[in-house]
C-alpha positions as CSV (number, residue, x, y, z in Angstrom):
1,M,-20.8,0.2,29.6
2,T,-20.8,-3.3,30.9
3,R,-23.8,-5.4,30.2
4,S,-24.7,-8.8,31.7
5,P,-24.4,-11.7,29.6
6,R,-27.9,-12.9,28.1
7,P,-29.4,-16.0,28.8
8,R,-27.9,-19.1,27.0
9,S,-30.0,-21.3,25.2
10,R,-27.2,-23.9,25.3
11,P,-24.0,-24.2,27.0
12,H,-21.0,-22.6,24.9
13,P,-17.6,-21.2,25.9
14,R,-17.7,-17.7,26.0
15,P,-15.9,-16.6,23.0
16,R,-13.5,-13.6,22.9
17,W,-14.5,-10.6,20.6
18,P,-11.9,-10.9,18.0
19,A,-11.0,-7.3,17.6
20,A,-9.4,-5.7,14.4
21,L,-6.1,-4.0,13.5
22,A,-4.7,-0.9,15.1
23,L,-4.8,2.3,13.2
24,P,-1.8,4.2,14.6
25,A,-1.5,8.2,13.8
26,V,1.3,7.2,11.2
27,T,-1.4,5.8,8.9
28,L,-3.4,8.8,8.6
29,A,-0.6,10.7,7.0
30,L,-0.5,8.3,4.0
31,G,-3.0,10.0,2.3
32,V,-1.0,13.3,2.1
33,G,0.4,13.6,-1.5
34,L,1.6,10.6,-3.6
35,P,4.6,8.8,-3.0
36,T,8.0,9.2,-4.6
37,P,8.3,7.4,-7.9
38,P,10.6,4.0,-7.4
39,A,14.2,5.0,-8.0
40,A,15.5,4.3,-11.8
41,R,17.8,1.3,-12.0
42,A,19.8,1.3,-15.1
43,A,18.6,-2.3,-16.2
44,D,15.0,-1.4,-16.1
45,R,13.6,-1.2,-19.6
46,A,10.4,-0.3,-21.4
47,L,9.1,-0.8,-25.1
48,L,6.3,1.0,-26.3
49,I,4.5,0.2,-29.3
50,G,2.2,2.4,-31.4
51,I,0.6,1.6,-34.7
52,D,-2.1,4.0,-36.4
53,D,-0.7,4.4,-40.0
54,Y,-0.5,0.6,-41.4
55,Q,1.0,-0.3,-44.4
56,F,-2.2,-2.0,-45.5
57,D,-4.2,1.3,-45.6
58,V,-7.5,-0.2,-44.6
59,L,-6.3,-1.1,-41.5
60,D,-5.3,2.7,-40.5
61,L,-6.8,4.2,-37.1
62,P,-7.1,7.8,-36.1
63,P,-3.9,9.8,-37.2
64,N,-1.6,9.6,-34.1
65,S,-4.2,8.0,-31.8
66,S,-1.8,5.0,-31.2
67,T,1.7,6.5,-31.4
68,R,0.4,9.2,-29.0
69,D,-0.6,6.5,-26.9
70,A,2.9,5.1,-26.7
71,H,4.7,8.4,-26.3
72,A,2.2,9.1,-23.2
73,L,3.1,5.9,-21.6
74,A,6.7,6.5,-22.3
75,D,6.4,9.8,-20.0
76,L,4.4,7.7,-17.5
77,A,7.1,5.1,-17.3
78,R,9.8,7.9,-16.9
79,D,8.0,10.5,-14.7
80,H,5.9,8.3,-12.5
81,M,7.3,4.9,-12.3
82,G,11.2,5.6,-12.1
83,F,12.2,4.0,-15.4
84,P,15.4,5.6,-16.7
85,A,15.0,7.8,-19.8
86,D,17.6,5.8,-21.5
87,G,15.8,2.8,-20.9
88,I,12.7,3.6,-22.6
89,R,12.1,2.7,-26.3
90,V,9.3,3.8,-28.5
91,L,8.4,2.1,-31.9
92,E,6.0,3.6,-34.0
93,N,4.3,2.8,-37.3
94,Q,6.6,1.6,-39.8
95,E,9.4,0.9,-37.0
96,A,6.9,-1.6,-35.5
97,T,7.0,-4.6,-38.3
98,H,6.7,-8.2,-37.4
99,D,10.3,-8.7,-37.2
100,G,11.2,-5.1,-35.4
101,I,8.8,-5.9,-32.8
102,L,10.5,-9.4,-32.2
103,R,14.0,-7.9,-32.5
104,A,13.2,-5.1,-29.9
105,I,11.7,-8.0,-27.3
106,D,14.9,-10.1,-27.9
107,T,17.5,-7.4,-27.6
108,W,16.0,-4.4,-25.6
109,L,13.9,-6.4,-23.1
110,I,15.3,-10.0,-22.7
111,Q,18.9,-9.3,-23.4
112,G,18.9,-5.9,-22.0
113,T,17.4,-7.0,-18.5
114,R,18.5,-9.3,-15.5
115,P,16.7,-11.1,-13.0
116,G,14.8,-9.0,-10.8
117,D,14.7,-6.0,-13.0
118,R,11.5,-4.5,-14.2
119,V,10.1,-4.9,-17.6
120,L,7.3,-2.8,-19.4
121,L,5.6,-3.6,-22.6
122,A,2.8,-1.8,-24.2
123,Y,0.9,-2.2,-27.5
124,S,-1.6,0.2,-28.8
125,G,-3.1,-0.7,-32.2
126,H,-5.1,-3.3,-33.9
127,G,-5.3,-6.7,-32.3
128,T,-7.2,-9.9,-33.9
129,H,-7.5,-13.7,-33.6
130,L,-7.5,-16.5,-36.2
131,E,-7.6,-20.2,-36.3
132,D,-5.2,-21.9,-34.1
133,D,-2.3,-23.4,-36.0
134,G,-0.8,-25.4,-33.1
135,N,-3.6,-27.4,-31.9
136,D,-2.9,-25.8,-28.6
137,E,-5.8,-23.5,-27.9
138,A,-9.1,-24.9,-26.2
139,D,-11.4,-22.5,-28.3
140,G,-9.5,-23.0,-31.4
141,Q,-8.3,-19.6,-31.8
142,D,-5.0,-18.0,-31.4
143,E,-4.9,-14.3,-30.4
144,A,-2.6,-12.0,-32.5
145,L,-1.0,-8.3,-32.4
146,V,-1.0,-6.7,-35.8
147,P,2.3,-5.3,-36.9
148,W,2.9,-2.2,-39.3
149,D,3.4,-5.0,-42.1
150,T,0.4,-7.1,-41.6
151,G,-1.2,-8.1,-45.0
152,L,-2.3,-11.1,-47.1
153,N,-0.3,-13.4,-49.2
154,Q,-1.7,-12.9,-52.8
155,V,-1.2,-16.5,-53.6
156,T,-3.0,-18.1,-50.5
157,G,-4.8,-15.4,-49.2
158,Q,-3.7,-16.1,-45.8
159,P,-2.7,-13.3,-43.5
160,V,1.0,-12.5,-43.0
161,N,3.0,-10.9,-40.3
162,L,0.6,-11.2,-37.6
163,L,2.3,-11.7,-34.1
164,R,0.7,-14.8,-32.6
165,D,0.1,-15.4,-29.0
166,D,2.3,-18.6,-29.3
167,L,5.3,-16.9,-30.4
168,L,5.0,-14.0,-27.8
169,H,4.3,-16.3,-25.3
170,Q,7.7,-18.3,-25.8
171,R,9.5,-14.8,-25.5
172,L,7.9,-13.5,-22.7
173,T,8.6,-16.8,-20.8
174,L,12.1,-15.8,-20.8
175,L,11.2,-12.7,-18.3
176,E,9.8,-14.9,-15.8
177,D,12.3,-13.9,-13.2
178,R,11.5,-10.2,-14.0
179,D,8.9,-7.9,-12.7
180,V,6.9,-7.7,-15.9
181,L,4.0,-5.2,-16.8
182,V,2.2,-5.6,-20.0
183,L,-0.4,-2.9,-21.2
184,V,-2.6,-3.7,-24.2
185,D,-4.9,-1.4,-25.7
186,S,-6.3,-3.0,-28.6
187,C,-9.5,-4.5,-29.6
188,H,-10.6,-7.7,-28.0
189,S,-13.5,-8.4,-30.3
190,G,-11.8,-10.6,-33.0
191,T,-12.7,-8.0,-35.6
192,M,-9.4,-6.4,-35.8
193,T,-11.3,-3.2,-34.4
194,R,-10.8,0.1,-32.7
195,A,-13.4,2.5,-33.1
196,A,-13.6,6.4,-33.0
197,I,-16.3,8.8,-32.6
198,N,-16.7,10.4,-36.0
199,P,-14.3,13.3,-36.0
200,S,-16.3,14.7,-39.1
201,D,-19.2,15.3,-37.0
202,P,-18.1,16.2,-33.6
203,D,-21.6,17.6,-32.5
204,D,-23.0,14.1,-32.3
205,P,-21.1,12.4,-29.6
206,D,-23.1,9.0,-30.2
207,R,-22.0,8.5,-33.6
208,V,-19.3,5.9,-33.9
209,I,-17.2,4.9,-36.8
210,T,-15.8,1.3,-36.4
211,R,-12.4,0.7,-37.8
212,D,-12.8,-3.0,-38.6
213,A,-10.4,-3.4,-41.3
214,I,-13.0,-4.3,-43.5
215,G,-10.9,-4.7,-46.7
216,L,-8.7,-7.3,-44.8
217,R,-11.7,-9.1,-43.5
218,E,-13.3,-9.3,-46.9
219,A,-10.2,-10.5,-48.5
220,L,-9.9,-13.1,-45.8
221,I,-13.6,-14.1,-46.1
222,R,-13.2,-14.5,-50.0
223,A,-10.3,-16.6,-49.3
224,G,-12.2,-18.9,-46.8
225,V,-9.9,-17.6,-43.7
226,S,-11.7,-17.0,-40.5
227,M,-10.7,-14.2,-38.4
228,G,-13.4,-14.4,-36.1
229,S,-17.3,-13.2,-35.8
230,D,-18.3,-9.6,-35.9
231,E,-18.5,-7.5,-32.7
232,T,-22.4,-8.0,-32.1
233,G,-22.0,-11.5,-31.2
234,G,-20.4,-15.0,-31.2
235,R,-17.5,-16.2,-29.3
236,T,-14.8,-13.3,-30.0
237,R,-11.4,-12.6,-28.9
238,A,-8.5,-10.6,-29.7
239,A,-4.7,-9.8,-29.0
240,G,-3.6,-9.6,-25.7
241,P,-4.3,-11.9,-22.4
242,T,-6.7,-14.5,-22.4
243,T,-9.8,-13.9,-20.5
244,S,-10.6,-17.5,-19.8
245,G,-8.0,-20.2,-19.0
246,A,-10.2,-22.7,-20.8
247,D,-9.4,-20.6,-23.9
248,G,-5.7,-21.4,-24.2
249,E,-2.6,-19.3,-23.6
250,G,-2.5,-15.8,-23.1
251,L,0.5,-13.5,-24.0
252,V,2.2,-13.9,-20.6
253,P,2.4,-17.1,-18.7
254,I,1.0,-15.8,-15.7
255,E,1.0,-19.2,-13.9
256,S,4.9,-19.1,-13.7
257,M,5.2,-15.4,-13.4
258,S,4.7,-14.4,-9.8
259,R,5.4,-10.6,-10.5
260,A,3.8,-10.3,-13.9
261,R,0.7,-8.1,-14.7
262,V,-1.2,-8.0,-17.9
263,F,-4.0,-4.8,-18.0
264,A,-6.0,-4.9,-21.3
265,A,-8.5,-2.4,-22.6
266,A,-11.3,-4.5,-23.1
267,A,-13.1,-7.9,-22.4
268,A,-13.0,-10.6,-24.8
269,H,-16.2,-9.8,-26.7
270,E,-15.6,-6.2,-26.6
271,V,-14.1,-3.3,-28.8
272,A,-11.4,-0.7,-27.7
273,Y,-12.1,2.8,-28.5
274,V,-10.4,6.0,-29.5
275,D,-12.1,9.1,-28.2
276,P,-11.3,12.1,-30.3
277,R,-13.6,14.3,-28.2
278,V,-11.0,15.0,-25.9
279,T,-7.7,16.7,-27.2
280,P,-5.5,15.1,-27.8
281,E,-7.0,11.8,-29.3
282,Q,-6.1,9.0,-27.4
283,G,-7.2,5.5,-26.5
284,V,-9.8,5.5,-23.6
285,F,-8.0,2.9,-21.9
286,T,-4.7,4.6,-22.2
287,R,-6.1,7.9,-21.2
288,A,-7.7,6.4,-18.3
289,L,-4.5,4.8,-17.3
290,I,-2.7,8.3,-17.4
291,A,-5.3,9.8,-14.8
292,A,-5.2,6.9,-12.7
293,V,-1.6,6.7,-12.1
294,A,0.0,10.3,-13.4
295,E,-2.8,12.2,-11.4
296,G,-3.3,9.2,-8.6
297,A,-7.0,9.4,-9.7
298,A,-7.3,5.6,-8.8
299,D,-6.3,6.1,-4.9
300,S,-9.8,5.5,-4.0
301,N,-8.8,5.1,-0.1
302,N,-6.3,8.3,-0.3
303,N,-3.4,6.6,1.2
304,G,-0.8,7.0,-1.6
305,I,-0.7,3.6,-2.7
306,L,-2.3,3.0,-6.3
307,S,-2.9,-0.7,-6.0
308,N,-3.2,-2.8,-9.0
309,A,-6.9,-3.3,-7.8
310,E,-7.6,0.3,-7.6
311,V,-6.1,0.9,-11.1
312,L,-8.4,-1.7,-12.6
313,M,-11.4,-0.4,-10.8
314,Y,-10.7,3.2,-12.0
315,L,-10.2,2.0,-15.7
316,R,-13.4,0.1,-15.4
317,R,-15.4,3.1,-14.3
318,E,-14.0,5.4,-16.7
319,S,-14.6,2.8,-19.5
320,Q,-18.3,2.5,-18.3
321,G,-18.6,6.3,-18.4
322,F,-17.4,6.3,-21.9
323,C,-20.0,3.8,-22.8
324,R,-22.7,5.7,-21.2
325,R,-21.8,8.9,-23.0
326,V,-21.6,6.8,-26.4
327,R,-24.6,5.2,-27.4
328,Q,-22.9,2.5,-30.0
329,C,-20.5,1.3,-27.1
330,P,-22.6,-1.3,-25.4
331,S,-19.9,-2.4,-23.1
332,L,-16.2,-1.7,-22.3
333,T,-14.6,-3.8,-19.3
334,P,-10.8,-3.6,-18.7
335,T,-9.2,-6.8,-17.3
336,L,-6.3,-7.6,-15.2
337,E,-4.2,-10.9,-15.0
338,T,-2.0,-11.4,-12.2
339,A,-1.1,-13.3,-9.2
340,S,-3.7,-12.7,-6.3
341,A,-0.7,-11.6,-4.1
342,M,0.0,-8.8,-6.5
343,I,-3.7,-7.2,-6.3
344,G,-3.0,-4.7,-3.3
345,R,0.4,-3.8,-4.4
346,D,1.5,-0.4,-5.9
347,F,0.9,-0.1,-9.6
348,R,4.2,2.1,-9.7
349,S,6.7,0.4,-7.1
350,G,5.4,-2.7,-6.0
351,A,4.9,-1.4,-2.2
352,T,2.0,-2.1,-0.1
353,A,0.6,-0.2,2.7
354,G,2.2,-0.7,6.2
355,D,-1.3,-0.8,7.9
356,R,-3.8,-4.0,7.5
357,E,-6.8,-2.0,7.2
358,Q,-5.2,0.3,4.5
359,A,-3.6,-2.5,2.8
360,T,-7.1,-4.4,2.7
361,T,-9.0,-1.6,1.1
362,D,-6.3,-1.3,-1.3
363,R,-7.1,-4.8,-2.4
364,L,-11.0,-4.2,-2.4
365,A,-10.4,-1.0,-4.2
366,A,-13.6,1.2,-4.7
367,P,-16.8,-0.9,-5.2
368,P,-18.9,-0.4,-8.4
369,S,-22.3,-0.9,-6.5
370,A,-23.8,-2.0,-3.3
371,D,-24.1,0.0,-0.1
372,L,-23.5,-1.5,3.4
373,T,-23.8,0.0,6.9
374,L,-21.9,-1.7,9.7
375,S,-22.6,-0.6,13.4
376,I,-21.2,-1.8,16.7
377,E,-23.6,-2.3,19.7
378,P,-23.5,-0.8,22.3
379,A,-21.0,1.8,20.8
380,D,-17.5,1.7,19.0
381,T,-15.5,2.0,22.0
382,A,-15.7,-0.9,24.4
383,R,-14.0,-1.7,27.8
384,L,-12.6,-5.1,28.8
385,G,-15.5,-7.7,29.6
386,D,-18.0,-5.6,27.7
387,H,-20.5,-7.5,25.7
388,V,-21.0,-6.3,21.8
389,R,-22.7,-7.2,18.8
390,F,-22.4,-5.9,15.4
391,H,-25.2,-5.2,12.8
392,V,-24.9,-5.3,8.8
393,T,-27.5,-3.9,6.6
394,S,-27.0,-4.2,2.8
395,S,-28.7,-2.3,0.0
396,I,-28.6,-5.7,-2.3
397,D,-29.6,-9.2,-2.0
398,G,-26.3,-10.9,-1.7
399,H,-23.5,-12.9,0.0
400,L,-21.9,-11.5,3.1
401,V,-18.5,-11.6,4.6
402,V,-17.6,-10.0,7.8
403,L,-14.0,-9.7,9.0
404,D,-12.4,-8.3,12.4
405,M,-8.8,-7.1,12.2
406,N,-7.4,-6.4,15.9
407,A,-4.9,-4.2,17.3
408,A,-2.2,-7.2,17.1
409,G,-2.8,-7.5,13.3
410,E,-4.8,-10.7,13.8
411,V,-7.8,-11.3,11.7
412,V,-10.9,-13.4,12.2
413,Q,-13.8,-14.3,9.9
414,L,-16.8,-13.3,12.0
415,Y,-19.2,-14.3,9.1
416,P,-20.3,-16.6,8.1
417,N,-19.3,-18.9,11.0
418,M,-19.9,-22.1,12.4
419,F,-23.1,-20.7,14.6
420,S,-24.8,-19.3,11.2
421,K,-24.1,-22.4,9.3
422,A,-25.4,-24.6,12.0
423,A,-28.8,-22.1,11.7
424,G,-29.2,-22.8,8.1
425,G,-27.4,-19.8,6.9
426,A,-25.5,-19.7,3.4
427,N,-24.0,-16.2,4.4
428,T,-26.9,-14.6,2.4
429,I,-28.3,-11.2,3.1
430,G,-31.4,-9.8,1.7
431,A,-31.8,-6.1,0.5
432,G,-32.7,-3.9,3.5
433,Q,-32.1,-7.1,6.1
434,T,-30.0,-6.2,8.9
435,I,-27.8,-9.1,10.0
436,T,-26.7,-9.2,13.8
437,I,-23.5,-11.1,14.9
438,P,-24.0,-12.9,17.2
439,D,-28.0,-13.3,17.0
440,E,-30.1,-14.8,19.5
441,S,-29.3,-18.3,18.0
442,Y,-25.8,-18.4,18.8
443,G,-26.5,-18.6,22.5
444,F,-24.0,-15.9,23.7
445,V,-22.5,-12.7,23.0
446,F,-19.0,-11.7,22.4
447,Q,-17.0,-10.3,25.0
448,A,-14.1,-7.5,24.7
449,Q,-10.9,-9.2,25.2
450,P,-7.3,-8.2,24.7
451,P,-5.5,-7.2,22.6
452,L,-6.2,-3.4,23.8
453,G,-6.2,-0.5,21.1
454,Q,-7.9,0.1,17.8
455,G,-9.2,-2.3,15.4
456,T,-11.3,-2.4,12.5
457,L,-14.4,-4.2,11.2
458,V,-14.8,-4.8,7.5
459,A,-18.3,-6.0,5.9
460,I,-18.5,-7.0,1.9
461,V,-21.1,-8.1,0.1
462,S,-21.4,-9.7,-3.5
463,S,-24.5,-10.2,-5.5
464,A,-23.4,-13.9,-6.6
465,P,-21.6,-16.2,-4.6
466,L,-17.7,-16.3,-4.8
467,A,-16.1,-19.4,-5.8
468,L,-13.3,-19.7,-3.4
469,D,-12.6,-23.0,-3.0
470,G,-13.5,-23.6,0.6
471,L,-12.2,-20.6,2.0
472,L,-15.0,-19.4,4.0
473,E,-15.7,-22.7,5.3
474,E,-12.2,-23.3,6.1
475,N,-12.3,-20.2,8.6
476,N,-15.6,-20.4,10.1
477,Q,-14.5,-21.4,13.5
478,L,-13.9,-17.8,14.9
479,G,-10.3,-18.4,15.1
480,T,-7.4,-16.2,13.9
481,I,-7.0,-16.9,10.1
482,A,-3.3,-18.3,9.7
483,D,-2.4,-16.4,6.7
484,P,-4.7,-13.2,6.6
485,D,-2.8,-11.6,3.7
486,A,-3.7,-14.6,1.4
487,Y,-6.9,-14.8,2.6
488,V,-7.8,-11.1,1.8
489,D,-5.9,-11.6,-1.7
490,R,-8.2,-14.4,-2.6
491,L,-11.3,-12.6,-1.6
492,A,-10.2,-9.6,-3.6
493,A,-9.5,-11.8,-6.7
494,A,-12.5,-13.4,-6.9
495,L,-14.4,-10.1,-6.5
496,L,-12.4,-8.3,-9.3
497,A,-12.8,-11.4,-11.6
498,G,-16.6,-10.9,-11.3
499,G,-17.4,-13.9,-9.2
500,G,-15.4,-16.4,-11.1
501,G,-13.3,-17.6,-8.2
502,D,-9.4,-17.3,-8.1
503,G,-9.4,-16.2,-11.7
504,I,-6.8,-13.4,-11.4
505,A,-4.4,-15.8,-9.6
506,S,-4.5,-18.1,-12.6
507,G,-5.2,-15.7,-15.5
508,N,-8.7,-16.8,-15.7
509,A,-10.5,-13.3,-15.0
510,S,-13.8,-12.9,-16.1
511,P,-14.6,-9.5,-17.1
512,G,-17.2,-8.7,-14.5
513,G,-19.8,-11.0,-15.2
514,G,-22.4,-8.3,-13.8
515,L,-21.5,-8.9,-10.4
516,S,-22.5,-6.0,-7.8
517,W,-20.6,-5.9,-4.8
518,G,-19.5,-3.3,-2.1
519,Y,-17.7,-3.2,1.2
520,T,-17.7,-0.9,4.3
521,T,-15.3,-0.5,7.4
522,A,-16.0,0.5,11.0
523,A,-13.2,1.4,13.4
524,Y,-13.5,0.4,17.3
525,A,-11.3,0.7,20.0
526,I,-10.9,-1.7,23.3
527,E,-9.9,0.1,26.5
528,P,-8.9,-1.1,29.8
């Protein structure tokens, strides 16, 4: 299989072919079944809140839709996440008052856990936003959850008993040394809306009733109090994590909580839905989350790890599928705020795959769009000294990154590189175009060198450039990447944030931004 070097147009040292990570036989067994849920620890605590029967009747949601969410998540925490049964508490309807929720957070979650314990806080019900009362929000809006006893002050016309994000932020800051998971299944449109397909006409799957608390909104409007624009436009947000760091604080101080995760049902401008076509009725987000975790449906690479990235992408696919079935759902984009180092960790246990190739695909998850082909010339098995090239073809116009993971666990950025940059390339690829690495302009071919064994090439394409703060430029010398885990974390975070850079790491995740992207892998072997 050996080939003679091609004539060189200019002198260059003959580079090694940076190879990829080994795929030991044990790796293949990871896809068989799901791992045992993490062992329960007595101090782990879960608080699940569901409100659908409000004291203020105009706020009512489809009967049992939110309380069913809360109980389903309690089952998930016990049966699939290892929370002890006596460490799980559910607040529903009249139990979930303003003071009742704060009291449960204080005593059950904060005082009831220790550093290193796991904390789960879930909320299903209305969410809203209103004018900032602390002058600490860049967008002039505070987010708020809507407890059971939310209403209007009859004298001032002001809303009472909302749980503003500032107050919740202060509480959750006290959990910064815990492993915190927050799940928010509420409207992010700023209209206190969750919606349901009209149960009175189940034969019309496209008819939607928007439960937008019209009575409260109209009363507030009459009182001159703004709670945000309607769901058809404007700058709207709702309870839950912020989706742009410029908009102010979220419920959880992600920047100081390295192990915190916040999953939310919808982006800032969107409405969260209840789907009564399925039995029993549940929030679209919660039902999808149960399938993702309890049934293992999110495990896109079948290795038994349900990474946070895989769960997010499954939630997005299911939510987008709901909108394709429901004419009046224009978009629905679940979001995730977390440190980038958490993206590839298992949703349930925090574990990571022991194999680098598997861990990388856990981070990248199942791509929403774009196809790539990746081939090795002359073959995927090379002997020491053989000359090799790589060919990548994309189905979309985009920006290409190619990585090599060798048998020793080292990672090299094959593309973009210093030669492609010198040739005027900006790591772009056209639809249907094939990029060869190295091409004739490089003046050399790669030569297979140790380590011997199996490796993997990974090619990734995104329709928009990713703001990576110089990551690609720092690693374009065809040398070994110093911290490959951090490298892949940053790349995956930018993709999941929709091209917005390291948004997930800092809590600035955008809802997708129309980004199309995809990846593919190709295994190879180097033999003596």
